[in-house]
mmCIF file of the N, C-alpha and C atoms, coordinates in Angstrom:
data_MODEL
# 
_entry.id   MODEL 
# 
loop_
_atom_site.group_PDB 
_atom_site.id 
_atom_site.type_symbol 
_atom_site.label_atom_id 
_atom_site.label_alt_id 
_atom_site.label_comp_id 
_atom_site.label_asym_id 
_atom_site.label_entity_id 
_atom_site.label_seq_id 
_atom_site.pdbx_PDB_ins_code 
_atom_site.Cartn_x 
_atom_site.Cartn_y 
_atom_site.Cartn_z 
_atom_site.occupancy 
_atom_site.B_iso_or_equiv 
_atom_site.pdbx_formal_charge 
_atom_site.auth_seq_id 
_atom_site.auth_comp_id 
_atom_site.auth_asym_id 
_atom_site.auth_atom_id 
_atom_site.pdbx_PDB_model_num 
ATOM 1   N N  . UNK A 1 1  ? 173.472 135.164 23.355 1.00 0.00 ? 1  UNK A N  1 
ATOM 2   C CA . UNK A 1 1  ? 173.809 136.242 24.275 1.00 0.00 ? 1  UNK A CA 1 
ATOM 3   C C  . UNK A 1 1  ? 175.071 136.986 23.832 1.00 0.00 ? 1  UNK A C  1 
ATOM 4   N N  . UNK A 1 2  ? 176.050 136.223 23.381 1.00 0.00 ? 2  UNK A N  1 
ATOM 5   C CA . UNK A 1 2  ? 177.310 136.849 22.956 1.00 0.00 ? 2  UNK A CA 1 
ATOM 6   C C  . UNK A 1 2  ? 177.078 137.774 21.758 1.00 0.00 ? 2  UNK A C  1 
ATOM 7   N N  . UNK A 1 3  ? 176.111 137.404 20.893 1.00 0.00 ? 3  UNK A N  1 
ATOM 8   C CA . UNK A 1 3  ? 175.807 138.250 19.741 1.00 0.00 ? 3  UNK A CA 1 
ATOM 9   C C  . UNK A 1 3  ? 175.293 139.612 20.195 1.00 0.00 ? 3  UNK A C  1 
ATOM 10  N N  . UNK A 1 4  ? 174.446 139.635 21.211 1.00 0.00 ? 4  UNK A N  1 
ATOM 11  C CA . UNK A 1 4  ? 173.908 140.899 21.712 1.00 0.00 ? 4  UNK A CA 1 
ATOM 12  C C  . UNK A 1 4  ? 175.013 141.785 22.295 1.00 0.00 ? 4  UNK A C  1 
ATOM 13  N N  . UNK A 1 5  ? 175.925 141.175 22.999 1.00 0.00 ? 5  UNK A N  1 
ATOM 14  C CA . UNK A 1 5  ? 177.056 141.928 23.575 1.00 0.00 ? 5  UNK A CA 1 
ATOM 15  C C  . UNK A 1 5  ? 177.926 142.497 22.461 1.00 0.00 ? 5  UNK A C  1 
ATOM 16  N N  . UNK A 1 6  ? 178.213 141.674 21.448 1.00 0.00 ? 6  UNK A N  1 
ATOM 17  C CA . UNK A 1 6  ? 179.022 142.147 20.322 1.00 0.00 ? 6  UNK A CA 1 
ATOM 18  C C  . UNK A 1 6  ? 178.327 143.283 19.572 1.00 0.00 ? 6  UNK A C  1 
ATOM 19  N N  . UNK A 1 7  ? 177.023 143.152 19.359 1.00 0.00 ? 7  UNK A N  1 
ATOM 20  C CA . UNK A 1 7  ? 176.272 144.206 18.668 1.00 0.00 ? 7  UNK A CA 1 
ATOM 21  C C  . UNK A 1 7  ? 176.298 145.494 19.484 1.00 0.00 ? 7  UNK A C  1 
ATOM 22  N N  . UNK A 1 8  ? 176.103 145.379 20.792 1.00 0.00 ? 8  UNK A N  1 
ATOM 23  C CA . UNK A 1 8  ? 176.130 146.557 21.659 1.00 0.00 ? 8  UNK A CA 1 
ATOM 24  C C  . UNK A 1 8  ? 177.460 147.296 21.521 1.00 0.00 ? 8  UNK A C  1 
ATOM 25  N N  . UNK A 1 9  ? 178.566 146.576 21.685 1.00 0.00 ? 9  UNK A N  1 
ATOM 26  C CA . UNK A 1 9  ? 179.875 147.231 21.626 1.00 0.00 ? 9  UNK A CA 1 
ATOM 27  C C  . UNK A 1 9  ? 180.217 147.702 20.219 1.00 0.00 ? 9  UNK A C  1 
ATOM 28  N N  . UNK A 1 10 ? 179.792 146.956 19.203 1.00 0.00 ? 10 UNK A N  1 
ATOM 29  C CA . UNK A 1 10 ? 180.072 147.377 17.832 1.00 0.00 ? 10 UNK A CA 1 
ATOM 30  C C  . UNK A 1 10 ? 179.342 148.683 17.504 1.00 0.00 ? 10 UNK A C  1 
ATOM 31  N N  . UNK A 1 11 ? 178.102 148.827 17.956 1.00 0.00 ? 11 UNK A N  1 
ATOM 32  C CA . UNK A 1 11 ? 177.375 150.077 17.723 1.00 0.00 ? 11 UNK A CA 1 
ATOM 33  C C  . UNK A 1 11 ? 177.941 151.214 18.561 1.00 0.00 ? 11 UNK A C  1 
ATOM 34  N N  . UNK A 1 12 ? 178.395 150.895 19.755 1.00 0.00 ? 12 UNK A N  1 
ATOM 35  C CA . UNK A 1 12 ? 179.025 151.922 20.577 1.00 0.00 ? 12 UNK A CA 1 
ATOM 36  C C  . UNK A 1 12 ? 180.275 152.443 19.865 1.00 0.00 ? 12 UNK A C  1 
ATOM 37  N N  . UNK A 1 13 ? 181.071 151.546 19.348 1.00 0.00 ? 13 UNK A N  1 
ATOM 38  C CA . UNK A 1 13 ? 182.279 151.929 18.616 1.00 0.00 ? 13 UNK A CA 1 
ATOM 39  C C  . UNK A 1 13 ? 181.914 152.684 17.335 1.00 0.00 ? 13 UNK A C  1 
ATOM 40  N N  . UNK A 1 14 ? 180.901 152.202 16.621 1.00 0.00 ? 14 UNK A N  1 
ATOM 41  C CA . UNK A 1 14 ? 180.477 152.851 15.373 1.00 0.00 ? 14 UNK A CA 1 
ATOM 42  C C  . UNK A 1 14 ? 180.065 154.296 15.619 1.00 0.00 ? 14 UNK A C  1 
ATOM 43  N N  . UNK A 1 15 ? 179.253 154.526 16.628 1.00 0.00 ? 15 UNK A N  1 
ATOM 44  C CA . UNK A 1 15 ? 178.815 155.895 16.893 1.00 0.00 ? 15 UNK A CA 1 
ATOM 45  C C  . UNK A 1 15 ? 179.958 156.769 17.409 1.00 0.00 ? 15 UNK A C  1 
ATOM 46  N N  . UNK A 1 16 ? 180.877 156.189 18.131 1.00 0.00 ? 16 UNK A N  1 
ATOM 47  C CA . UNK A 1 16 ? 182.071 156.928 18.543 1.00 0.00 ? 16 UNK A CA 1 
ATOM 48  C C  . UNK A 1 16 ? 182.852 157.349 17.293 1.00 0.00 ? 16 UNK A C  1 
ATOM 49  N N  . UNK A 1 17 ? 183.008 156.412 16.353 1.00 0.00 ? 17 UNK A N  1 
ATOM 50  C CA . UNK A 1 17 ? 183.703 156.711 15.097 1.00 0.00 ? 17 UNK A CA 1 
ATOM 51  C C  . UNK A 1 17 ? 182.969 157.787 14.300 1.00 0.00 ? 17 UNK A C  1 
ATOM 52  N N  . UNK A 1 18 ? 181.638 157.783 14.339 1.00 0.00 ? 18 UNK A N  1 
ATOM 53  C CA . UNK A 1 18 ? 180.875 158.811 13.635 1.00 0.00 ? 18 UNK A CA 1 
ATOM 54  C C  . UNK A 1 18 ? 181.223 160.200 14.161 1.00 0.00 ? 18 UNK A C  1 
ATOM 55  N N  . UNK A 1 19 ? 181.347 160.316 15.468 1.00 0.00 ? 19 UNK A N  1 
ATOM 56  C CA . UNK A 1 19 ? 181.713 161.609 16.049 1.00 0.00 ? 19 UNK A CA 1 
ATOM 57  C C  . UNK A 1 19 ? 183.066 162.088 15.556 1.00 0.00 ? 19 UNK A C  1 
ATOM 58  N N  . UNK A 1 20 ? 184.024 161.183 15.516 1.00 0.00 ? 20 UNK A N  1 
ATOM 59  C CA . UNK A 1 20 ? 185.362 161.529 15.023 1.00 0.00 ? 20 UNK A CA 1 
ATOM 60  C C  . UNK A 1 20 ? 185.307 161.876 13.538 1.00 0.00 ? 20 UNK A C  1 
ATOM 61  N N  . UNK A 1 21 ? 184.550 161.096 12.788 1.00 0.00 ? 21 UNK A N  1 
ATOM 62  C CA . UNK A 1 21 ? 184.416 161.311 11.347 1.00 0.00 ? 21 UNK A CA 1 
ATOM 63  C C  . UNK A 1 21 ? 183.825 162.693 11.034 1.00 0.00 ? 21 UNK A C  1 
ATOM 64  N N  . UNK A 1 22 ? 182.743 163.020 11.710 1.00 0.00 ? 22 UNK A N  1 
ATOM 65  C CA . UNK A 1 22 ? 182.085 164.316 11.459 1.00 0.00 ? 22 UNK A CA 1 
ATOM 66  C C  . UNK A 1 22 ? 183.026 165.473 11.774 1.00 0.00 ? 22 UNK A C  1 
ATOM 67  N N  . UNK A 1 23 ? 183.758 165.354 12.880 1.00 0.00 ? 23 UNK A N  1 
ATOM 68  C CA . UNK A 1 23 ? 184.702 166.412 13.240 1.00 0.00 ? 23 UNK A CA 1 
ATOM 69  C C  . UNK A 1 23 ? 185.833 166.515 12.209 1.00 0.00 ? 23 UNK A C  1 
ATOM 70  N N  . UNK A 1 24 ? 186.328 165.365 11.728 1.00 0.00 ? 24 UNK A N  1 
ATOM 71  C CA . UNK A 1 24 ? 187.398 165.369 10.730 1.00 0.00 ? 24 UNK A CA 1 
ATOM 72  C C  . UNK A 1 24 ? 186.929 165.988 9.420  1.00 0.00 ? 24 UNK A C  1 
ATOM 73  N N  . UNK A 1 25 ? 185.698 165.695 9.007  1.00 0.00 ? 25 UNK A N  1 
ATOM 74  C CA . UNK A 1 25 ? 185.153 166.291 7.786  1.00 0.00 ? 25 UNK A CA 1 
ATOM 75  C C  . UNK A 1 25 ? 185.027 167.804 7.954  1.00 0.00 ? 25 UNK A C  1 
ATOM 76  N N  . UNK A 1 26 ? 184.519 168.238 9.101  1.00 0.00 ? 26 UNK A N  1 
ATOM 77  C CA . UNK A 1 26 ? 184.355 169.672 9.345  1.00 0.00 ? 26 UNK A CA 1 
ATOM 78  C C  . UNK A 1 26 ? 185.691 170.406 9.343  1.00 0.00 ? 26 UNK A C  1 
ATOM 79  N N  . UNK A 1 27 ? 186.751 169.705 9.753  1.00 0.00 ? 27 UNK A N  1 
ATOM 80  C CA . UNK A 1 27 ? 188.090 170.305 9.786  1.00 0.00 ? 27 UNK A CA 1 
ATOM 81  C C  . UNK A 1 27 ? 188.864 170.063 8.489  1.00 0.00 ? 27 UNK A C  1 
ATOM 82  N N  . UNK A 1 28 ? 188.212 169.479 7.497  1.00 0.00 ? 28 UNK A N  1 
ATOM 83  C CA . UNK A 1 28 ? 188.827 169.194 6.193  1.00 0.00 ? 28 UNK A CA 1 
ATOM 84  C C  . UNK A 1 28 ? 190.065 168.305 6.315  1.00 0.00 ? 28 UNK A C  1 
ATOM 85  N N  . UNK A 1 29 ? 189.992 167.311 7.177  1.00 0.00 ? 29 UNK A N  1 
ATOM 86  C CA . UNK A 1 29 ? 191.097 166.357 7.342  1.00 0.00 ? 29 UNK A CA 1 
ATOM 87  C C  . UNK A 1 29 ? 190.743 165.104 6.544  1.00 0.00 ? 29 UNK A C  1 
ATOM 88  N N  . UNK A 1 30 ? 191.153 165.082 5.271  1.00 0.00 ? 30 UNK A N  1 
ATOM 89  C CA . UNK A 1 30 ? 190.721 164.068 4.316  1.00 0.00 ? 30 UNK A CA 1 
ATOM 90  C C  . UNK A 1 30 ? 191.117 162.652 4.704  1.00 0.00 ? 30 UNK A C  1 
ATOM 91  N N  . UNK A 1 31 ? 192.353 162.440 5.089  1.00 0.00 ? 31 UNK A N  1 
ATOM 92  C CA . UNK A 1 31 ? 192.848 161.094 5.413  1.00 0.00 ? 31 UNK A CA 1 
ATOM 93  C C  . UNK A 1 31 ? 192.126 160.540 6.638  1.00 0.00 ? 31 UNK A C  1 
ATOM 94  N N  . UNK A 1 32 ? 192.049 161.346 7.680  1.00 0.00 ? 32 UNK A N  1 
ATOM 95  C CA . UNK A 1 32 ? 191.377 160.901 8.903  1.00 0.00 ? 32 UNK A CA 1 
ATOM 96  C C  . UNK A 1 32 ? 189.905 160.613 8.638  1.00 0.00 ? 32 UNK A C  1 
ATOM 97  N N  . UNK A 1 33 ? 189.240 161.483 7.899  1.00 0.00 ? 33 UNK A N  1 
ATOM 98  C CA . UNK A 1 33 ? 187.823 161.291 7.591  1.00 0.00 ? 33 UNK A CA 1 
ATOM 99  C C  . UNK A 1 33 ? 187.617 160.024 6.768  1.00 0.00 ? 33 UNK A C  1 
ATOM 100 N N  . UNK A 1 34 ? 188.452 159.788 5.778  1.00 0.00 ? 34 UNK A N  1 
ATOM 101 C CA . UNK A 1 34 ? 188.278 158.606 4.944  1.00 0.00 ? 34 UNK A CA 1 
ATOM 102 C C  . UNK A 1 34 ? 188.572 157.325 5.717  1.00 0.00 ? 34 UNK A C  1 
ATOM 103 N N  . UNK A 1 35 ? 189.549 157.349 6.611  1.00 0.00 ? 35 UNK A N  1 
ATOM 104 C CA . UNK A 1 35 ? 189.848 156.177 7.438  1.00 0.00 ? 35 UNK A CA 1 
ATOM 105 C C  . UNK A 1 35 ? 188.660 155.841 8.344  1.00 0.00 ? 35 UNK A C  1 
ATOM 106 N N  . UNK A 1 36 ? 188.127 156.842 9.004  1.00 0.00 ? 36 UNK A N  1 
ATOM 107 C CA . UNK A 1 36 ? 187.002 156.589 9.896  1.00 0.00 ? 36 UNK A CA 1 
ATOM 108 C C  . UNK A 1 36 ? 185.727 156.267 9.119  1.00 0.00 ? 36 UNK A C  1 
ATOM 109 N N  . UNK A 1 37 ? 185.587 156.775 7.906  1.00 0.00 ? 37 UNK A N  1 
ATOM 110 C CA . UNK A 1 37 ? 184.466 156.381 7.054  1.00 0.00 ? 37 UNK A CA 1 
ATOM 111 C C  . UNK A 1 37 ? 184.500 154.899 6.734  1.00 0.00 ? 37 UNK A C  1 
ATOM 112 N N  . UNK A 1 38 ? 185.701 154.386 6.452  1.00 0.00 ? 38 UNK A N  1 
ATOM 113 C CA . UNK A 1 38 ? 185.853 152.955 6.177  1.00 0.00 ? 38 UNK A CA 1 
ATOM 114 C C  . UNK A 1 38 ? 185.568 152.112 7.429  1.00 0.00 ? 38 UNK A C  1 
ATOM 115 N N  . UNK A 1 39 ? 186.054 152.566 8.584  1.00 0.00 ? 39 UNK A N  1 
ATOM 116 C CA . UNK A 1 39 ? 185.793 151.837 9.827  1.00 0.00 ? 39 UNK A CA 1 
ATOM 117 C C  . UNK A 1 39 ? 184.298 151.817 10.157 1.00 0.00 ? 39 UNK A C  1 
ATOM 118 N N  . UNK A 1 40 ? 183.612 152.915 9.890  1.00 0.00 ? 40 UNK A N  1 
ATOM 119 C CA . UNK A 1 40 ? 182.168 152.974 10.105 1.00 0.00 ? 40 UNK A CA 1 
ATOM 120 C C  . UNK A 1 40 ? 181.467 151.937 9.229  1.00 0.00 ? 40 UNK A C  1 
ATOM 121 N N  . UNK A 1 41 ? 181.894 151.820 7.985  1.00 0.00 ? 41 UNK A N  1 
ATOM 122 C CA . UNK A 1 41 ? 181.278 150.862 7.068  1.00 0.00 ? 41 UNK A CA 1 
ATOM 123 C C  . UNK A 1 41 ? 181.456 149.432 7.557  1.00 0.00 ? 41 UNK A C  1 
ATOM 124 N N  . UNK A 1 42 ? 182.646 149.091 8.023  1.00 0.00 ? 42 UNK A N  1 
ATOM 125 C CA . UNK A 1 42 ? 182.914 147.737 8.514  1.00 0.00 ? 42 UNK A CA 1 
ATOM 126 C C  . UNK A 1 42 ? 182.057 147.427 9.734  1.00 0.00 ? 42 UNK A C  1 
ATOM 127 N N  . UNK A 1 43 ? 182.047 148.330 10.689 1.00 0.00 ? 43 UNK A N  1 
ATOM 128 C CA . UNK A 1 43 ? 181.259 148.113 11.917 1.00 0.00 ? 43 UNK A CA 1 
ATOM 129 C C  . UNK A 1 43 ? 179.771 148.054 11.615 1.00 0.00 ? 43 UNK A C  1 
ATOM 130 N N  . UNK A 1 44 ? 179.304 148.922 10.741 1.00 0.00 ? 44 UNK A N  1 
ATOM 131 C CA . UNK A 1 44 ? 177.885 148.953 10.396 1.00 0.00 ? 44 UNK A CA 1 
ATOM 132 C C  . UNK A 1 44 ? 177.447 147.685 9.672  1.00 0.00 ? 44 UNK A C  1 
ATOM 133 N N  . UNK A 1 45 ? 178.308 147.145 8.838  1.00 0.00 ? 45 UNK A N  1 
ATOM 134 C CA . UNK A 1 45 ? 177.977 145.915 8.114  1.00 0.00 ? 45 UNK A CA 1 
ATOM 135 C C  . UNK A 1 45 ? 177.763 144.763 9.088  1.00 0.00 ? 45 UNK A C  1 
ATOM 136 N N  . UNK A 1 46 ? 178.662 144.611 10.064 1.00 0.00 ? 46 UNK A N  1 
ATOM 137 C CA . UNK A 1 46 ? 178.504 143.556 11.067 1.00 0.00 ? 46 UNK A CA 1 
ATOM 138 C C  . UNK A 1 46 ? 177.189 143.724 11.816 1.00 0.00 ? 46 UNK A C  1 
ATOM 139 N N  . UNK A 1 47 ? 176.890 144.940 12.226 1.00 0.00 ? 47 UNK A N  1 
ATOM 140 C CA . UNK A 1 47 ? 175.677 145.203 12.993 1.00 0.00 ? 47 UNK A CA 1 
ATOM 141 C C  . UNK A 1 47 ? 174.430 144.940 12.158 1.00 0.00 ? 47 UNK A C  1 
ATOM 142 N N  . UNK A 1 48 ? 174.421 145.386 10.914 1.00 0.00 ? 48 UNK A N  1 
ATOM 143 C CA . UNK A 1 48 ? 173.257 145.183 10.050 1.00 0.00 ? 48 UNK A CA 1 
ATOM 144 C C  . UNK A 1 48 ? 172.993 143.697 9.832  1.00 0.00 ? 48 UNK A C  1 
ATOM 145 N N  . UNK A 1 49 ? 174.028 142.938 9.565  1.00 0.00 ? 49 UNK A N  1 
ATOM 146 C CA . UNK A 1 49 ? 173.858 141.495 9.386  1.00 0.00 ? 49 UNK A CA 1 
ATOM 147 C C  . UNK A 1 49 ? 173.282 140.873 10.651 1.00 0.00 ? 49 UNK A C  1 
ATOM 148 N N  . UNK A 1 50 ? 173.732 141.320 11.788 1.00 0.00 ? 50 UNK A N  1 
ATOM 149 C CA . UNK A 1 50 ? 173.261 140.770 13.064 1.00 0.00 ? 50 UNK A CA 1 
ATOM 150 C C  . UNK A 1 50 ? 171.782 141.019 13.278 1.00 0.00 ? 50 UNK A C  1 
ATOM 151 N N  . UNK A 1 51 ? 171.316 142.249 13.053 1.00 0.00 ? 51 UNK A N  1 
ATOM 152 C CA . UNK A 1 51 ? 169.904 142.492 13.341 1.00 0.00 ? 51 UNK A CA 1 
ATOM 153 C C  . UNK A 1 51 ? 168.979 142.100 12.196 1.00 0.00 ? 51 UNK A C  1 
ATOM 154 N N  . UNK A 1 52 ? 169.510 141.840 11.020 1.00 0.00 ? 52 UNK A N  1 
ATOM 155 C CA . UNK A 1 52 ? 168.687 141.254 9.960  1.00 0.00 ? 52 UNK A CA 1 
ATOM 156 C C  . UNK A 1 52 ? 168.392 139.795 10.305 1.00 0.00 ? 52 UNK A C  1 
ATOM 157 N N  . UNK A 1 53 ? 169.403 139.101 10.831 1.00 0.00 ? 53 UNK A N  1 
ATOM 158 C CA . UNK A 1 53 ? 169.224 137.708 11.225 1.00 0.00 ? 53 UNK A CA 1 
ATOM 159 C C  . UNK A 1 53 ? 168.392 137.565 12.493 1.00 0.00 ? 53 UNK A C  1 
ATOM 160 N N  . UNK A 1 54 ? 168.494 138.525 13.395 1.00 0.00 ? 54 UNK A N  1 
ATOM 161 C CA . UNK A 1 54 ? 167.792 138.452 14.673 1.00 0.00 ? 54 UNK A CA 1 
ATOM 162 C C  . UNK A 1 54 ? 167.322 139.860 15.033 1.00 0.00 ? 54 UNK A C  1 
ATOM 163 N N  . UNK A 1 55 ? 166.043 140.101 14.881 1.00 0.00 ? 55 UNK A N  1 
ATOM 164 C CA . UNK A 1 55 ? 165.514 141.448 15.105 1.00 0.00 ? 55 UNK A CA 1 
ATOM 165 C C  . UNK A 1 55 ? 165.701 141.942 16.535 1.00 0.00 ? 55 UNK A C  1 
ATOM 166 N N  . UNK A 1 56 ? 165.835 141.048 17.481 1.00 0.00 ? 56 UNK A N  1 
ATOM 167 C CA . UNK A 1 56 ? 166.059 141.464 18.873 1.00 0.00 ? 56 UNK A CA 1 
ATOM 168 C C  . UNK A 1 56 ? 167.425 142.120 19.064 1.00 0.00 ? 56 UNK A C  1 
ATOM 169 N N  . UNK A 1 57 ? 168.321 141.945 18.125 1.00 0.00 ? 57 UNK A N  1 
ATOM 170 C CA . UNK A 1 57 ? 169.638 142.589 18.204 1.00 0.00 ? 57 UNK A CA 1 
ATOM 171 C C  . UNK A 1 57 ? 169.534 144.108 18.024 1.00 0.00 ? 57 UNK A C  1 
ATOM 172 N N  . UNK A 1 58 ? 168.358 144.595 17.598 1.00 0.00 ? 58 UNK A N  1 
ATOM 173 C CA . UNK A 1 58 ? 168.164 146.045 17.495 1.00 0.00 ? 58 UNK A CA 1 
ATOM 174 C C  . UNK A 1 58 ? 168.192 146.715 18.863 1.00 0.00 ? 58 UNK A C  1 
ATOM 175 N N  . UNK A 1 59 ? 167.776 146.009 19.892 1.00 0.00 ? 59 UNK A N  1 
ATOM 176 C CA . UNK A 1 59 ? 167.755 146.600 21.237 1.00 0.00 ? 59 UNK A CA 1 
ATOM 177 C C  . UNK A 1 59 ? 169.169 146.956 21.701 1.00 0.00 ? 59 UNK A C  1 
ATOM 178 N N  . UNK A 1 60 ? 170.124 146.008 21.702 1.00 0.00 ? 60 UNK A N  1 
ATOM 179 C CA . UNK A 1 60 ? 171.476 146.412 22.094 1.00 0.00 ? 60 UNK A CA 1 
ATOM 180 C C  . UNK A 1 60 ? 172.127 147.368 21.088 1.00 0.00 ? 60 UNK A C  1 
ATOM 181 N N  . UNK A 1 61 ? 171.707 147.305 19.825 1.00 0.00 ? 61 UNK A N  1 
ATOM 182 C CA . UNK A 1 61 ? 172.254 148.236 18.827 1.00 0.00 ? 61 UNK A CA 1 
ATOM 183 C C  . UNK A 1 61 ? 171.867 149.669 19.159 1.00 0.00 ? 61 UNK A C  1 
ATOM 184 N N  . UNK A 1 62 ? 170.607 149.873 19.512 1.00 0.00 ? 62 UNK A N  1 
ATOM 185 C CA . UNK A 1 62 ? 170.142 151.220 19.859 1.00 0.00 ? 62 UNK A CA 1 
ATOM 186 C C  . UNK A 1 62 ? 170.826 151.718 21.127 1.00 0.00 ? 62 UNK A C  1 
ATOM 187 N N  . UNK A 1 63 ? 170.908 150.860 22.132 1.00 0.00 ? 63 UNK A N  1 
ATOM 188 C CA . UNK A 1 63 ? 171.560 151.260 23.383 1.00 0.00 ? 63 UNK A CA 1 
ATOM 189 C C  . UNK A 1 63 ? 173.045 151.559 23.168 1.00 0.00 ? 63 UNK A C  1 
ATOM 190 N N  . UNK A 1 64 ? 173.709 150.720 22.405 1.00 0.00 ? 64 UNK A N  1 
ATOM 191 C CA . UNK A 1 64 ? 175.123 150.952 22.101 1.00 0.00 ? 64 UNK A CA 1 
ATOM 192 C C  . UNK A 1 64 ? 175.324 152.242 21.328 1.00 0.00 ? 64 UNK A C  1 
ATOM 193 N N  . UNK A 1 65 ? 174.410 152.526 20.401 1.00 0.00 ? 65 UNK A N  1 
ATOM 194 C CA . UNK A 1 65 ? 174.489 153.775 19.637 1.00 0.00 ? 65 UNK A CA 1 
ATOM 195 C C  . UNK A 1 65 ? 174.336 154.998 20.516 1.00 0.00 ? 65 UNK A C  1 
ATOM 196 N N  . UNK A 1 66 ? 173.395 154.930 21.452 1.00 0.00 ? 66 UNK A N  1 
ATOM 197 C CA . UNK A 1 66 ? 173.205 156.058 22.378 1.00 0.00 ? 66 UNK A CA 1 
ATOM 198 C C  . UNK A 1 66 ? 174.462 156.307 23.203 1.00 0.00 ? 66 UNK A C  1 
ATOM 199 N N  . UNK A 1 67 ? 175.000 155.261 23.765 1.00 0.00 ? 67 UNK A N  1 
ATOM 200 C CA . UNK A 1 67 ? 176.181 155.410 24.622 1.00 0.00 ? 67 UNK A CA 1 
ATOM 201 C C  . UNK A 1 67 ? 177.395 155.842 23.806 1.00 0.00 ? 67 UNK A C  1 
ATOM 202 N N  . UNK A 1 68 ? 177.553 155.284 22.609 1.00 0.00 ? 68 UNK A N  1 
ATOM 203 C CA . UNK A 1 68 ? 178.676 155.670 21.754 1.00 0.00 ? 68 UNK A CA 1 
ATOM 204 C C  . UNK A 1 68 ? 178.637 157.134 21.365 1.00 0.00 ? 68 UNK A C  1 
ATOM 205 N N  . UNK A 1 69 ? 177.445 157.639 21.053 1.00 0.00 ? 69 UNK A N  1 
ATOM 206 C CA . UNK A 1 69 ? 177.303 159.058 20.720 1.00 0.00 ? 69 UNK A CA 1 
ATOM 207 C C  . UNK A 1 69 ? 177.606 159.925 21.926 1.00 0.00 ? 69 UNK A C  1 
ATOM 208 N N  . UNK A 1 70 ? 177.095 159.530 23.083 1.00 0.00 ? 70 UNK A N  1 
ATOM 209 C CA . UNK A 1 70 ? 177.356 160.290 24.307 1.00 0.00 ? 70 UNK A CA 1 
ATOM 210 C C  . UNK A 1 70 ? 178.857 160.380 24.576 1.00 0.00 ? 70 UNK A C  1 
ATOM 211 N N  . UNK A 1 71 ? 179.543 159.248 24.497 1.00 0.00 ? 71 UNK A N  1 
ATOM 212 C CA . UNK A 1 71 ? 180.996 159.221 24.751 1.00 0.00 ? 71 UNK A CA 1 
ATOM 213 C C  . UNK A 1 71 ? 181.732 160.073 23.722 1.00 0.00 ? 71 UNK A C  1 
ATOM 214 N N  . UNK A 1 72 ? 181.335 159.962 22.467 1.00 0.00 ? 72 UNK A N  1 
ATOM 215 C CA . UNK A 1 72 ? 181.996 160.720 21.409 1.00 0.00 ? 72 UNK A CA 1 
ATOM 216 C C  . UNK A 1 72 ? 181.874 162.223 21.633 1.00 0.00 ? 72 UNK A C  1 
ATOM 217 N N  . UNK A 1 73 ? 180.677 162.670 21.963 1.00 0.00 ? 73 UNK A N  1 
ATOM 218 C CA . UNK A 1 73 ? 180.466 164.107 22.185 1.00 0.00 ? 73 UNK A CA 1 
ATOM 219 C C  . UNK A 1 73 ? 181.184 164.564 23.446 1.00 0.00 ? 73 UNK A C  1 
ATOM 220 N N  . UNK A 1 74 ? 181.116 163.766 24.495 1.00 0.00 ? 74 UNK A N  1 
ATOM 221 C CA . UNK A 1 74 ? 181.715 164.138 25.780 1.00 0.00 ? 74 UNK A CA 1 
ATOM 222 C C  . UNK A 1 74 ? 183.237 164.237 25.701 1.00 0.00 ? 74 UNK A C  1 
ATOM 223 N N  . UNK A 1 75 ? 183.880 163.311 24.999 1.00 0.00 ? 75 UNK A N  1 
ATOM 224 C CA . UNK A 1 75 ? 185.337 163.253 25.038 1.00 0.00 ? 75 UNK A CA 1 
ATOM 225 C C  . UNK A 1 75 ? 186.031 163.761 23.791 1.00 0.00 ? 75 UNK A C  1 
ATOM 226 N N  . UNK A 1 76 ? 185.300 164.176 22.786 1.00 0.00 ? 76 UNK A N  1 
ATOM 227 C CA . UNK A 1 76 ? 185.926 164.719 21.575 1.00 0.00 ? 76 UNK A CA 1 
ATOM 228 C C  . UNK A 1 76 ? 185.499 166.147 21.315 1.00 0.00 ? 76 UNK A C  1 
ATOM 229 N N  . UNK A 1 77 ? 185.385 166.921 22.381 1.00 0.00 ? 77 UNK A N  1 
ATOM 230 C CA . UNK A 1 77 ? 185.008 168.325 22.230 1.00 0.00 ? 77 UNK A CA 1 
ATOM 231 C C  . UNK A 1 77 ? 186.140 169.090 21.557 1.00 0.00 ? 77 UNK A C  1 
ATOM 232 N N  . UNK A 1 78 ? 185.750 170.009 20.716 1.00 0.00 ? 78 UNK A N  1 
ATOM 233 C CA . UNK A 1 78 ? 186.758 170.875 20.108 1.00 0.00 ? 78 UNK A CA 1 
ATOM 234 C C  . UNK A 1 78 ? 187.115 171.980 21.089 1.00 0.00 ? 78 UNK A C  1 
ATOM 235 N N  . UNK A 1 79 ? 188.150 172.666 20.831 1.00 0.00 ? 79 UNK A N  1 
ATOM 236 C CA . UNK A 1 79 ? 188.564 173.767 21.699 1.00 0.00 ? 79 UNK A CA 1 
ATOM 237 C C  . UNK A 1 79 ? 187.829 175.047 21.316 1.00 0.00 ? 79 UNK A C  1 
ATOM 238 N N  . UNK A 1 80 ? 186.513 175.017 21.492 1.00 0.00 ? 80 UNK A N  1 
ATOM 239 C CA . UNK A 1 80 ? 185.712 176.175 21.114 1.00 0.00 ? 80 UNK A CA 1 
ATOM 240 C C  . UNK A 1 80 ? 185.307 177.002 22.333 1.00 0.00 ? 80 UNK A C  1 
ATOM 241 N N  . UNK A 1 81 ? 185.883 176.676 23.478 1.00 0.00 ? 81 UNK A N  1 
ATOM 242 C CA . UNK A 1 81 ? 185.604 177.436 24.670 1.00 0.00 ? 81 UNK A CA 1 
ATOM 243 C C  . UNK A 1 81 ? 184.451 176.893 25.492 1.00 0.00 ? 81 UNK A C  1 
ATOM 244 N N  . UNK A 1 82 ? 183.816 175.812 25.041 1.00 0.00 ? 82 UNK A N  1 
ATOM 245 C CA . UNK A 1 82 ? 182.702 175.270 25.797 1.00 0.00 ? 82 UNK A CA 1 
ATOM 246 C C  . UNK A 1 82 ? 183.226 174.556 27.046 1.00 0.00 ? 82 UNK A C  1 
ATOM 247 N N  . UNK A 1 83 ? 182.455 174.631 28.113 1.00 0.00 ? 83 UNK A N  1 
ATOM 248 C CA . UNK A 1 83 ? 182.891 174.045 29.386 1.00 0.00 ? 83 UNK A CA 1 
ATOM 249 C C  . UNK A 1 83 ? 182.017 172.876 29.797 1.00 0.00 ? 83 UNK A C  1 
ATOM 250 N N  . UNK A 1 84 ? 180.977 172.544 29.062 1.00 0.00 ? 84 UNK A N  1 
ATOM 251 C CA . UNK A 1 84 ? 180.094 171.429 29.416 1.00 0.00 ? 84 UNK A CA 1 
ATOM 252 C C  . UNK A 1 84 ? 180.627 170.128 28.940 1.00 0.00 ? 84 UNK A C  1 
# 
């Protein structure tokens, strides 16, 4: 059970980091992009090992990814005038 919880939160964090990474690349912020690229690799490695060993870990991975992306988009909006 603890593995599923860890996978869920690790994927949530990974997808949150992806949002930051993509924005940093688009803004040509090399240091920030490379730091978050490395963090994505570490988080993704843990998650991949988990669901290779136990295929049921894909369920919390997918859910964590959805929530992480939602949080990343919702709270890391650029100042482009959007109000949503």
